[in-house]
Structures are given as structure tokens and as C-alpha cells.
C-alpha positions as CSV (number, residue, x, y, z in Angstrom):
1,M,-45.4,-37.8,18.2
2,T,-44.3,-38.6,14.6
3,L,-40.9,-40.2,14.2
4,I,-38.7,-39.0,11.3
5,S,-38.4,-41.8,8.8
6,S,-35.0,-43.0,7.8
7,V,-35.5,-41.4,4.4
8,D,-36.2,-38.0,6.1
9,R,-33.1,-38.4,8.1
10,Q,-31.1,-39.1,5.0
11,D,-32.6,-36.1,3.3
12,A,-31.8,-33.9,6.3
13,G,-28.2,-35.2,6.4
14,A,-27.9,-34.5,2.7
15,V,-29.1,-30.9,3.3
16,R,-26.7,-30.4,6.1
17,S,-23.9,-31.9,4.0
18,A,-24.7,-29.5,1.2
19,L,-24.8,-26.5,3.5
20,T,-21.4,-27.3,4.9
21,S,-19.8,-28.3,1.5
22,P,-16.7,-26.2,0.9
23,L,-17.5,-26.1,-2.8
24,V,-21.1,-24.9,-2.2
25,L,-19.8,-22.2,0.2
26,L,-17.1,-21.1,-2.2
27,A,-19.7,-20.8,-5.0
28,L,-22.1,-18.8,-2.8
29,I,-19.3,-16.4,-1.8
30,C,-18.4,-15.9,-5.5
31,V,-22.1,-15.0,-6.3
32,V,-22.3,-12.6,-3.3
33,L,-19.0,-10.9,-4.3
34,A,-20.1,-10.5,-7.9
35,A,-23.4,-8.9,-6.7
36,L,-21.4,-6.5,-4.5
37,L,-19.4,-5.4,-7.6
38,T,-22.6,-4.2,-9.2
39,L,-23.2,-1.7,-6.4
40,K,-21.7,1.7,-6.0
41,L,-19.6,1.2,-2.9
42,T,-17.0,3.3,-1.3
43,L,-14.0,2.3,0.9
44,P,-12.1,4.3,3.4
45,I,-8.9,5.5,1.6
46,G,-5.7,4.3,3.2
47,A,-1.9,4.5,2.9
48,F,-0.3,4.4,-0.6
49,Y,-3.7,4.3,-2.1
50,W,-2.6,5.7,-5.5
51,D,-0.9,2.4,-6.3
52,L,-4.4,1.2,-7.2
53,F,-4.6,3.7,-10.1
54,I,-1.7,2.0,-11.8
55,Y,-4.3,-0.7,-12.8
56,F,-6.5,1.9,-14.5
57,D,-3.5,3.0,-16.6
58,A,-2.8,-0.6,-17.5
59,A,-6.4,-1.4,-18.3
60,N,-6.7,1.6,-20.6
61,R,-3.6,0.6,-22.4
62,I,-4.7,-3.1,-22.7
63,W,-8.2,-2.1,-24.1
64,S,-6.5,0.2,-26.6
65,G,-4.4,-2.8,-27.9
66,Q,-1.2,-2.5,-25.9
67,L,0.4,-5.5,-24.3
68,P,2.1,-5.4,-20.9
69,G,5.9,-5.7,-21.3
70,V,5.7,-5.4,-25.1
71,D,4.2,-1.9,-25.3
72,F,4.7,-0.6,-21.8
73,F,7.1,-1.3,-19.0
74,T,5.6,-3.0,-15.9
75,P,6.9,-3.4,-12.4
76,V,5.4,-6.9,-12.2
77,G,3.8,-9.6,-14.5
78,P,0.8,-9.0,-16.7
79,L,-1.8,-11.3,-15.2
80,G,-3.1,-8.9,-12.5
81,Y,-3.5,-6.1,-15.1
82,W,-5.3,-8.4,-17.5
83,L,-7.7,-9.6,-14.8
84,F,-8.4,-6.0,-13.7
85,A,-9.0,-4.9,-17.3
86,L,-11.5,-7.7,-17.8
87,F,-13.4,-7.2,-14.5
88,V,-13.5,-3.4,-14.8
89,K,-15.3,-3.9,-18.1
90,L,-17.7,-6.4,-16.6
91,F,-18.3,-4.2,-13.5
92,P,-17.7,-0.6,-14.7
93,G,-19.4,0.8,-11.6
94,G,-17.7,-1.5,-9.1
95,Q,-15.3,-0.2,-6.4
96,P,-11.9,-0.5,-8.1
97,L,-10.0,-1.8,-5.1
98,L,-12.5,-4.6,-4.7
99,I,-12.2,-5.3,-8.4
100,A,-8.4,-5.6,-8.2
101,Q,-8.7,-7.8,-5.1
102,W,-11.5,-10.1,-6.2
103,S,-10.6,-10.5,-9.8
104,L,-7.9,-13.0,-8.9
105,M,-10.6,-15.4,-7.8
106,A,-11.1,-16.1,-11.6
107,V,-7.8,-18.0,-11.1
108,T,-7.7,-19.1,-7.5
109,T,-11.4,-20.3,-7.2
110,P,-11.3,-23.1,-9.7
111,L,-7.8,-24.3,-8.5
112,L,-8.8,-24.2,-4.9
113,A,-12.1,-25.9,-5.7
114,L,-10.2,-28.7,-7.3
115,V,-8.0,-29.1,-4.2
116,L,-11.0,-28.9,-1.8
117,A,-13.0,-31.5,-3.7
118,D,-10.0,-33.9,-3.4
119,I,-9.6,-33.2,0.4
120,D,-13.4,-33.2,1.1
121,R,-13.7,-36.8,0.2
122,R,-11.5,-37.7,3.2
123,S,-12.1,-34.8,5.7
124,R,-14.6,-32.0,5.4
125,L,-13.2,-30.4,8.5
126,V,-9.7,-30.1,6.9
127,A,-11.3,-28.7,3.7
128,L,-13.2,-26.1,5.7
129,A,-10.1,-25.3,7.7
130,L,-8.3,-24.4,4.5
131,L,-11.2,-22.6,2.9
132,V,-12.1,-20.2,5.7
133,P,-8.7,-18.5,6.1
134,F,-8.4,-18.3,2.3
135,L,-11.7,-16.5,2.0
136,V,-10.8,-14.0,4.7
137,F,-7.5,-13.1,3.0
138,Q,-9.0,-13.1,-0.5
139,I,-12.0,-11.0,0.4
140,L,-10.5,-8.3,2.5
141,P,-8.2,-5.7,0.7
142,I,-6.0,-5.5,3.7
143,N,-2.3,-6.1,4.3
144,V,-0.7,-7.5,7.4
145,E,1.4,-4.4,7.9
146,T,0.0,-1.1,9.2
147,Y,1.4,2.1,7.7
148,Y,-1.1,4.6,9.0
149,S,-3.0,4.8,12.3
150,F,-6.5,5.7,11.0
151,P,-8.7,2.9,9.7
152,G,-8.5,2.4,6.0
153,V,-8.0,-0.1,3.2
154,D,-4.8,-0.9,1.4
155,G,-4.6,0.2,-2.2
156,F,-1.0,-1.0,-2.4
157,G,0.7,-4.4,-2.3
158,I,-2.1,-5.7,-4.5
159,Y,0.1,-8.0,-6.5
160,N,1.9,-9.1,-3.3
161,R,-1.5,-10.2,-1.9
162,Q,-2.2,-12.0,-5.2
163,M,1.1,-13.8,-5.0
164,C,0.6,-15.0,-1.4
165,L,-3.0,-16.2,-2.2
166,L,-1.7,-18.3,-5.1
167,L,1.1,-19.7,-2.9
168,Y,-1.6,-20.6,-0.4
169,V,-3.5,-22.7,-3.0
170,L,-0.3,-24.3,-4.2
171,T,0.8,-25.3,-0.7
172,A,-2.6,-26.6,0.2
173,G,-2.6,-28.8,-2.9
174,L,0.9,-30.1,-2.3
175,V,0.3,-30.9,1.4
176,F,-3.2,-32.4,1.3
177,A,-4.2,-33.3,-2.3
178,Q,-3.8,-37.0,-3.3
179,G,-5.3,-37.2,-6.8
180,R,-2.6,-37.2,-9.5
181,M,-4.6,-35.0,-11.8
182,T,-5.4,-32.6,-9.0
183,V,-1.7,-32.2,-8.1
184,R,-0.7,-31.7,-11.7
185,V,-3.3,-29.1,-12.5
186,T,-2.7,-27.3,-9.2
187,I,1.0,-27.1,-9.8
188,A,0.7,-26.1,-13.4
189,G,-2.1,-23.5,-12.8
190,T,-0.6,-21.9,-9.7
191,M,3.0,-21.8,-11.0
192,L,1.8,-20.3,-14.3
193,A,-0.2,-17.6,-12.5
194,L,2.7,-16.9,-10.1
195,F,5.1,-16.5,-13.0
196,L,2.6,-14.0,-14.6
197,V,1.9,-12.1,-11.4
198,K,5.4,-11.7,-9.7
199,I,8.6,-13.5,-10.3
200,T,9.4,-13.6,-6.6
201,G,6.3,-15.6,-5.9
202,F,7.3,-18.0,-8.7
203,A,10.7,-18.5,-7.2
204,G,9.1,-19.2,-3.8
205,G,6.6,-21.6,-5.4
206,A,9.4,-23.4,-7.3
207,L,11.3,-24.0,-4.0
208,I,8.1,-25.6,-2.4
209,C,7.4,-27.7,-5.5
210,A,11.0,-28.9,-5.6
211,F,10.8,-29.9,-2.0
212,A,7.5,-31.7,-2.5
213,F,9.0,-33.7,-5.3
214,A,12.0,-34.6,-3.3
215,A,9.7,-35.6,-0.4
216,G,7.8,-37.9,-2.6
217,R,4.6,-35.9,-2.5
218,V,4.8,-35.3,-6.2
219,S,5.5,-38.2,-8.5
220,L,7.9,-37.9,-11.5
221,R,4.9,-38.3,-13.9
222,S,3.0,-35.6,-12.2
223,A,6.0,-33.3,-12.1
224,I,6.6,-33.8,-15.8
225,G,2.9,-33.3,-16.6
226,A,2.8,-30.1,-14.7
227,L,6.0,-28.8,-16.3
228,V,4.8,-29.6,-19.8
229,G,1.5,-27.8,-19.2
230,F,3.3,-24.8,-17.7
231,L,5.7,-24.6,-20.6
232,A,3.0,-25.2,-23.2
233,V,0.9,-22.2,-22.1
234,L,4.0,-20.0,-21.8
235,A,5.1,-21.0,-25.3
236,L,1.6,-20.2,-26.7
237,L,1.7,-16.8,-25.0
238,E,5.1,-16.1,-26.4
239,L,4.3,-17.1,-29.9
240,T,1.0,-15.2,-30.1
241,T,2.0,-12.0,-28.1
242,G,5.7,-11.9,-27.3
243,V,4.7,-11.1,-23.7
244,V,6.9,-13.7,-22.0
245,S,10.3,-12.6,-23.4
246,A,9.3,-8.9,-22.9
247,Y,8.4,-9.7,-19.3
248,V,11.7,-11.5,-18.7
249,G,13.5,-8.4,-20.2
250,D,11.6,-6.2,-17.7
251,I,12.6,-8.4,-14.8
252,A,16.3,-8.1,-15.9
253,A,15.9,-4.3,-16.1
254,L,14.3,-4.2,-12.6
255,V,17.1,-6.4,-11.1
256,A,19.7,-4.0,-12.5
257,L,17.9,-1.0,-11.0
258,N,17.6,-2.7,-7.6
259,E,21.0,-4.3,-7.0
260,G,22.0,-4.8,-3.4
261,S,22.9,-7.4,-0.8
262,I,20.2,-9.9,-0.1
263,L,21.1,-10.5,3.6
264,P,19.8,-7.1,4.9
265,R,16.5,-7.8,3.1
266,F,16.2,-11.1,4.9
267,L,16.9,-9.5,8.3
268,Q,14.4,-6.7,7.5
269,A,11.7,-9.2,6.5
270,A,12.3,-11.3,9.6
271,S,12.1,-8.2,11.9
272,I,9.0,-6.7,10.2
273,H,7.1,-10.1,10.4
274,F,8.6,-11.3,13.6
275,M,5.1,-12.0,15.0
276,A,4.9,-14.9,12.6
277,F,8.5,-15.7,12.0
278,G,9.5,-15.9,15.7
279,P,6.9,-18.5,16.7
280,L,7.5,-20.4,13.5
281,A,11.3,-20.6,14.2
282,I,10.5,-21.9,17.7
283,L,8.1,-24.4,16.4
284,I,10.6,-25.7,13.8
285,A,13.2,-26.1,16.6
286,A,10.7,-27.9,18.8
287,L,9.7,-30.3,16.0
288,G,13.3,-30.9,15.2
289,L,14.1,-31.8,18.8
290,I,11.0,-34.0,19.3
291,G,11.7,-35.9,16.1
292,L,15.5,-36.0,16.4
293,P,15.8,-39.7,17.1
294,D,13.7,-40.6,14.1
295,I,15.5,-38.1,11.9
296,L,18.9,-39.6,12.9
297,Q,17.6,-43.1,12.2
298,A,16.2,-42.1,8.8
299,T,19.5,-40.4,8.0
300,T,21.4,-43.6,8.8
301,T,19.1,-45.6,6.6
302,L,19.6,-43.1,3.7
303,V,23.4,-43.2,4.1
304,R,23.4,-47.0,4.0
305,S,20.8,-47.5,1.2
306,R,21.4,-44.4,-0.9
307,R,17.9,-44.8,-2.4
308,V,15.4,-42.1,-3.4
309,A,12.8,-43.7,-1.2
310,A,15.0,-43.3,1.8
311,L,15.5,-39.6,1.0
312,A,11.8,-39.1,0.8
313,A,11.3,-41.0,4.1
314,L,13.8,-38.7,5.7
315,I,12.6,-35.3,4.5
316,D,8.8,-35.9,4.3
317,R,8.4,-34.7,7.9
318,D,6.6,-31.8,9.4
319,V,9.8,-30.1,10.6
320,F,11.2,-30.0,7.1
321,W,8.0,-29.0,5.4
322,L,7.6,-26.1,7.9
323,G,11.2,-25.1,7.5
324,V,11.1,-25.0,3.7
325,V,7.7,-23.2,3.4
326,S,8.7,-20.7,6.1
327,F,11.9,-20.0,4.3
328,A,10.0,-19.5,1.0
329,A,7.7,-17.1,2.8
330,L,10.6,-15.2,4.2
331,F,12.3,-15.0,0.8
332,V,9.1,-13.7,-0.8
333,E,8.9,-10.9,1.8
334,T,12.4,-9.7,1.0
335,Q,11.0,-8.2,-2.1
336,N,7.7,-6.9,-0.6
337,T,6.5,-3.6,0.9
338,G,3.1,-4.8,1.9
339,G,1.1,-8.0,1.5
340,L,-0.1,-11.1,3.3
341,A,3.1,-12.3,4.8
342,F,3.4,-16.0,5.8
343,I,-0.3,-16.9,5.2
344,F,0.6,-19.8,3.0
345,V,2.3,-21.5,5.9
346,W,-1.1,-22.4,7.3
347,P,-1.7,-25.6,5.3
348,V,1.6,-27.0,6.8
349,L,0.5,-25.9,10.3
350,L,-2.9,-27.5,9.7
351,R,-1.1,-30.8,8.7
352,I,0.9,-30.6,12.0
353,L,-2.3,-30.2,14.0
354,V,-4.0,-33.1,12.2
355,R,-1.0,-35.4,13.0
356,A,-0.6,-34.2,16.6
357,G,-3.8,-35.8,17.8
358,G,-2.2,-38.9,19.3
359,A,0.7,-37.1,20.9
360,P,1.4,-37.0,24.7
361,T,-0.4,-34.3,26.5
362,W,2.6,-32.1,27.0
363,R,3.7,-32.4,23.4
364,L,0.2,-31.7,22.2
365,A,-0.1,-28.6,24.4
366,L,3.3,-27.3,23.1
367,I,2.4,-27.9,19.5
368,L,-1.0,-26.3,19.8
369,S,0.4,-23.2,21.6
370,L,3.2,-22.7,18.9
371,V,0.8,-23.3,16.0
372,A,-1.6,-20.8,17.5
373,A,1.2,-18.3,18.1
374,S,2.3,-18.7,14.5
375,A,-1.0,-18.5,12.7
376,L,-3.5,-16.5,14.8
377,P,-1.7,-13.1,14.9
378,T,-1.7,-12.7,11.1
379,F,-5.3,-13.9,10.8
380,V,-6.5,-11.7,13.7
381,Q,-4.5,-8.7,12.4
382,V,-6.2,-8.8,9.0
383,I,-9.7,-9.3,10.4
384,H,-9.1,-6.5,13.0
385,R,-7.9,-4.0,10.4
386,G,-10.7,-4.9,8.0
387,A,-13.3,-4.6,10.8
388,R,-11.8,-1.2,11.8
389,A,-12.0,0.0,8.3
390,L,-15.6,-1.1,7.9
391,V,-16.8,0.2,11.2
392,G,-14.8,3.4,11.0
393,Q,-16.4,4.2,7.6
394,I,-19.7,4.9,9.4
395,A,-18.4,8.2,10.6
396,Y,-16.6,9.0,7.3
397,V,-17.8,11.1,4.3
398,D,-17.4,10.4,0.6
399,L,-15.0,12.3,-1.6
400,D,-16.9,14.7,-3.8
401,A,-15.1,14.4,-7.2
402,P,-17.7,13.5,-9.9
403,R,-15.3,13.9,-12.8
404,L,-13.1,11.0,-11.4
405,G,-15.8,8.3,-11.7
406,T,-15.0,5.2,-9.6
407,L,-11.5,6.5,-8.9
408,A,-13.2,8.7,-6.3
409,A,-15.2,5.8,-4.7
410,V,-13.4,6.5,-1.4
411,S,-14.3,8.0,2.0
412,Q,-12.4,9.4,4.9
413,R,-12.8,11.4,8.1
414,P,-14.3,14.9,7.4
415,E,-11.3,16.5,9.1
416,L,-8.9,14.7,6.7
417,I,-10.9,15.7,3.7
418,R,-10.8,19.3,5.0
419,R,-7.1,19.0,5.5
420,A,-6.7,17.8,1.9
421,T,-8.5,20.8,0.6
422,V,-6.4,23.2,2.7
423,M,-3.2,21.5,1.6
424,L,-4.2,21.8,-2.1
425,D,-4.7,25.6,-1.5
426,T,-1.4,25.8,0.4
427,Y,0.5,24.1,-2.4
428,Q,-1.0,26.7,-4.8
429,R,-0.4,29.8,-2.7
430,F,3.1,29.1,-1.3
431,P,4.9,27.2,-4.1
432,E,8.3,28.6,-3.1
433,A,8.3,26.6,0.2
434,F,7.7,23.3,-1.6
435,D,10.3,24.2,-4.3
436,H,12.8,24.7,-1.5
437,L,11.9,21.3,0.0
438,A,12.4,19.6,-3.4
439,D,15.7,21.4,-3.8
440,E,16.7,19.9,-0.5
441,E,15.4,16.5,-1.7
442,Q,12.7,16.5,1.0
443,L,9.0,15.7,0.8
444,P,6.4,18.0,2.5
445,S,6.1,15.3,5.1
446,F,8.6,12.5,5.8
447,T,5.7,9.9,5.5
448,L,3.8,11.8,2.7
449,Y,2.8,8.8,0.7
450,N,1.6,6.9,3.8
451,E,-0.9,9.7,4.6
452,P,-4.5,9.4,3.3
453,D,-4.9,13.1,3.1
454,F,-2.1,13.3,0.5
455,H,-4.0,10.8,-1.7
456,L,-7.2,12.9,-1.3
457,T,-5.3,16.0,-2.3
458,W,-3.8,14.2,-5.3
459,L,-7.3,13.0,-6.4
460,M,-8.6,16.6,-6.1
461,G,-5.7,17.8,-8.2
462,V,-6.4,15.2,-10.8
463,E,-10.0,16.4,-11.1
464,E,-8.7,19.9,-11.5
465,A,-6.4,18.8,-14.3
466,V,-9.2,16.9,-16.1
467,E,-11.4,20.0,-16.1
468,A,-8.5,22.2,-17.2
469,I,-7.6,19.9,-20.1
470,E,-11.2,19.9,-21.3
471,A,-11.4,23.7,-21.0
472,L,-8.1,24.1,-23.0
473,E,-9.3,21.8,-25.7
474,A,-12.6,23.7,-26.0
475,A,-10.9,27.1,-26.0
476,R,-8.3,26.2,-28.6
477,G,-10.3,23.8,-30.7
478,V,-7.8,20.9,-30.3
479,R,-8.0,17.3,-28.9
480,F,-5.1,15.7,-27.2
481,E,-5.2,12.1,-28.2
482,T,-2.1,10.9,-26.3
483,I,-1.6,12.1,-22.7
484,M,1.4,11.3,-20.4
485,N,1.8,12.3,-16.7
486,L,5.2,13.0,-15.3
487,N,4.1,11.5,-12.0
488,F,3.9,8.1,-10.4
489,V,0.4,7.4,-11.9
490,N,-1.2,8.4,-15.2
491,P,-5.0,8.1,-14.9
492,F,-5.8,10.7,-17.5
493,P,-6.1,8.5,-20.6
494,W,-8.7,6.4,-18.7
495,L,-10.6,9.4,-17.4
496,L,-10.7,11.2,-20.7
497,D,-11.0,8.2,-23.0
498,R,-7.6,8.9,-24.7
499,Q,-4.4,6.9,-25.3
500,A,-1.2,6.6,-23.3
501,P,2.1,6.7,-25.2
502,R,3.7,3.4,-25.8
503,G,6.9,2.3,-24.1
504,I,6.4,4.4,-21.0
505,A,6.6,2.7,-17.6
506,I,3.5,2.5,-15.4
507,G,4.0,2.9,-11.7
508,A,6.7,5.4,-12.5
509,D,9.0,5.4,-9.4
510,P,12.2,6.9,-10.9
511,F,14.3,5.5,-8.0
512,R,13.6,1.8,-8.6
513,A,11.1,1.1,-11.4
514,V,11.9,3.3,-14.4
515,P,14.8,2.3,-16.6
516,D,16.7,4.9,-18.6
517,P,14.6,5.6,-21.8
518,D,16.0,4.4,-25.0
519,Q,15.5,6.0,-28.4
520,A,12.2,4.3,-29.0
521,V,10.8,5.6,-25.7
522,L,12.0,9.1,-26.3
523,A,10.5,9.0,-29.8
524,S,7.2,8.0,-28.2
525,V,7.5,11.0,-25.8
526,K,8.1,13.3,-28.7
527,E,4.9,12.2,-30.4
528,T,2.8,12.6,-27.3
529,D,0.3,15.4,-27.6
530,L,0.2,16.5,-23.9
531,L,2.5,15.8,-21.0
532,L,1.4,16.9,-17.5
533,Y,3.7,18.1,-14.8
534,P,2.2,18.2,-11.3
535,L,3.0,21.2,-9.0
536,C,0.9,20.3,-5.9
537,P,3.3,19.6,-4.6
538,V,6.6,19.6,-6.5
539,T,8.6,16.5,-5.6
540,V,12.0,15.1,-6.3
541,A,10.5,12.1,-8.0
542,N,8.5,14.3,-10.4
543,R,11.6,16.4,-11.2
544,L,13.6,13.2,-11.9
545,L,10.9,12.0,-14.3
546,R,10.9,15.3,-16.1
547,D,14.6,15.2,-16.4
548,L,14.6,11.6,-17.5
549,Y,12.3,12.3,-20.4
550,A,13.6,15.8,-21.1
551,P,15.2,14.8,-24.5
552,G,11.7,13.9,-25.7
553,L,10.2,17.3,-24.6
554,A,12.2,19.4,-27.1
555,G,9.2,19.7,-29.5
556,H,6.8,20.7,-26.8
557,S,5.9,24.1,-25.3
558,R,5.4,24.4,-21.5
559,I,2.3,26.3,-20.4
560,Q,0.4,26.8,-17.2
561,L,-2.6,24.5,-17.4
562,S,-4.0,25.3,-13.9
563,P,-2.6,26.4,-10.5
564,C,-1.6,22.8,-9.8
565,W,-0.4,21.7,-13.2
566,D,1.9,22.7,-16.0
567,A,1.7,21.1,-19.3
568,Y,4.0,20.3,-22.2
569,V,2.0,20.6,-25.4
570,R,3.3,19.3,-28.7
571,N,4.1,22.4,-30.8
572,E,2.1,21.2,-33.9
573,L,-1.1,21.2,-31.8
574,L,-0.6,24.4,-29.8
575,P,2.2,26.7,-31.2
576,S,3.7,28.8,-28.6
577,Q,2.4,32.4,-28.5
């Protein structure tokens, strides 16, 4: 029997160390995901899926020279659109929802790698415990919330997921990283990305950063360094593009459109996410009671000394960390419809677990139970929904819509695709019924936009419009260079390689995301060659958009483009007959 030499043992240990290295695992995952984006994959279409197509509208505008906020109104910050525009060029055949989901890794991966490298020097187990949940939430295009019973992926809440993933990286760095440069870069990088993704996430991140500074986790020098880096990049962006001031203006406009009391939003967020919020509240109360004597003693010391160090000693405790981060998570959810609620509380929960090792048995059991109750439901819910979507797709069929390119890279149950076809025919044959519903301010179904078959019908209708536009151009010898859609999404410039008019809002929800058009916007509408008005079905939202932009339609003639579409054609291109 040959004994393994000490050198062989060292080599074997090095191999094992490399295989379990969080940085190696993160790099391998990135390579695998990039390879998957080169394949023609389909995903099972789910609720609100047409939100994804906003990104195609934005990407087409960006590649034609338009800037988010400056040249078109956006519901959120520009970073997600810039990343999608870049990655859809790099992977033109990739599944678009996966592109939107994974493109954020261009930001999160280097920042998380920096944090993990810092942590790995002290504890590989902690580093891996931070990496694995992050990868699950980053890879799966799945929200915590369920809006439809059939298995499917979530094409909505994309920027909410991006925001929560960035907050996860920020919290992990603030809780566990020790290197000053690591902390500075993590704060500056994540806060910059949060500002450019969604302002709600930036506000939540600012709260966590402020608490970390007060608790002594971030030194004054590191805080100043991170702030200088953050402001320097924003100043450069503003000087070169004007995006920052335009984005702030868009935020102000959205706030004016969505005024209302904040308290009902907190109550709603707490009730929707009670499976996480409830156990967290109990855990905070338990930690407060367990640590009450020490807290009172530290408070007395602070009152007597009135020193900054005493303040840090008082609040740098698990109960306060958990309370602040949980409140930030709840605040973020007051402005969300779907996303990854409360996932960035995990780094704090992990710190609580690490520190609970020497506690008495009863206390350890209590903490373990409450941490598990706080963290596992969200983690299991996302994995469960992702697994259902993956397994359920085995019995699904792909949507046959070749003119839509990767927009049609979806699948669904055959009976739902059949229903979508029947509904498209029904909208065409019985328009009076749906006109009546719109007159009564009702949708064809109370949960219409939740239903995957609606989005399948909408995609079929888009293909019909594309073919009708090409047929009209061929018959009349014209080319419509600018195309606008009086609908929530405008995929037509992308599909037809045309331009979208400047100044028009993307993600056009007239109830909460489309400001009243000014003269510049109406002038842009007047110069638009072709405006599409969907009829399958007629909805209150589409009517509102038509009425909102009506002053810009004066120089256009309305024609029937196809059974499901009317069109407003600029008179100079197609004089009325």
C-alpha cells in the first residue's frame, strides 16, 4: 500500500480548496450562464410578461442614439435598460428574460466577488453561505409573489429584483467585509447602481449605510471616499449626457402622479410579505428581550459619556441591525408590485447565526427556529416556483410566431395557446361587446394582465400588425420611419428596425406612469409617421393614451390596418382617400 506523500496531500487540499472557492464557483457560473445565452431557449410565459418588452423599446431607442430620461420618459433609472441594450447585442439570439435577469451580473458579480474575497480569508463557510442564496435569486427570473396558478416565469418586476440583489450585495459588504477599500468600493458601486436602477432602492440603501456608519462599521474616511466616488461618477454622467438631472425630473413627475398616504402602503407590504415580516418581527422582539440588560447598560454609558464610540457600542447589535435592514426592506416593498422581497435581510440573519454558537441551548434553539422561519420560506418559494416552471415546461408547446424573433421565445400549455387563438378571433368578431366593457371602464377579465393567455394573444396580435405594416408599405410604396404604439408597450421599432418618437414614455401606463404631454412631446407625436391603436381588445388604458396624445394626431388619418389594429398615418405619407 502506497502512502500519499505530504506534497500530494497539500496538492489534494489545494484542489479541494479551489473547487470550493466562492470566487471560482462564481466565475464558473458566469461562464455557464453566458453559454446558455448563446442557445435558443424558451421559457414558460407567466403573469404580466409584457413588462419585459419595455426593455426592447428602450434598447432600440438607446442604439438609435436616444438617452433614457433625456430623450424618452422612463418609469425607473437607466442602468437596467443600458445593460439590456448591451447584452441583447452581445447575445442577439438569447432568451430576452434571461438577458434582462442576468445582465445585472455585470455589476453585481465584481462587487460581490470583492466582498467574498474579503470574507473568504476568514471564513469560507460564511462566504459560501452568502454566495449560494445570491446565485439562486440572481439566476432564476422568479418573484416571491405568485400572481397566476399555472407554472411560469415572471417577466415583470425585473428592476425590483435588480434592486433587491444590489441591496443584498451592499448589506453583505457592510455586515461582513473588513477591508477599508472593499467597504468603500462596495458602498460606492452598489449605491451608484441603486440610484441608476430605482430610487426606492437607493433610499433603502442609504438608510442601511447611514446605520452602518453610526454603528462604527464604516469609518469616516471610508464614508467620505465612497461618497466622493459616487458623486464623481454621477457628475461625469451629468456633464457628458445630462441623464442624471433628467432622471431626477422623471422621479419628480412620477411622485406627482402617484401621490398618496404612505401608511397604507406599509400595511399592504407587511401583509403581502407576512411570511417573512412576521417571523422577522418576532425575532427582533426576542433579540431585544434577550439583550435588554446589555442595551440598558450601554444606554447608560452613552448618556454619561456622550461619546461617538459609546453610540456605536450601543447600536452595533444584532437586534438593531435586523430592525433597520428589515425596515428598509419593508420600505422598499411599499413601492413594489413584484420582486425579491426581504432577501437582503439574509446577511444579517447569517451574522446572527454565526454569533449564536456559544448561546445556551434554549436560546440557540429559539434563534435557529426564528432565523429559519424568516429566511427559508422566501428561499424555498423562489426555488419551488422556478422548479415548477422548469418541470412544467416539459408538457408545454412553443409559441409559433416567427416574425417576432426572440420576443416569441416562450411556451405555455397547449390549451392556453388554443385559448389565446380563440380570444384573438373573438375580439375581432364581437368588437361591440368589448367596446361596451371599455365604456363601463372594465377589462374583459378582472385579472386580464395576470393571465398568460392574454400575453399570448397580445403577441399574436403584434405579429399580425407587423405583417400588416409591411403589406401596407409594399402596397403604397412608403416606409414608416417612426412608429408609435398607443399601448403599454411599443415593440414595433425593434421588430421592424425603425425609430421610436422622442419624448414618449416607455411602459405607458396612463394611470400612474405617463405625465401629461408638453408641447415638445406633442410635436414629436405630430412628426411620427405611424401610430398604432390596438383593438384586440379595446381597453380603457388604450383609450386614455389615445386621448392624451390626441392633439398630436391632428395631422394624421385613421385607417384600418388589420382586424386587430387601426393606424394613424401622417397625411404627408398617406393622404386620405
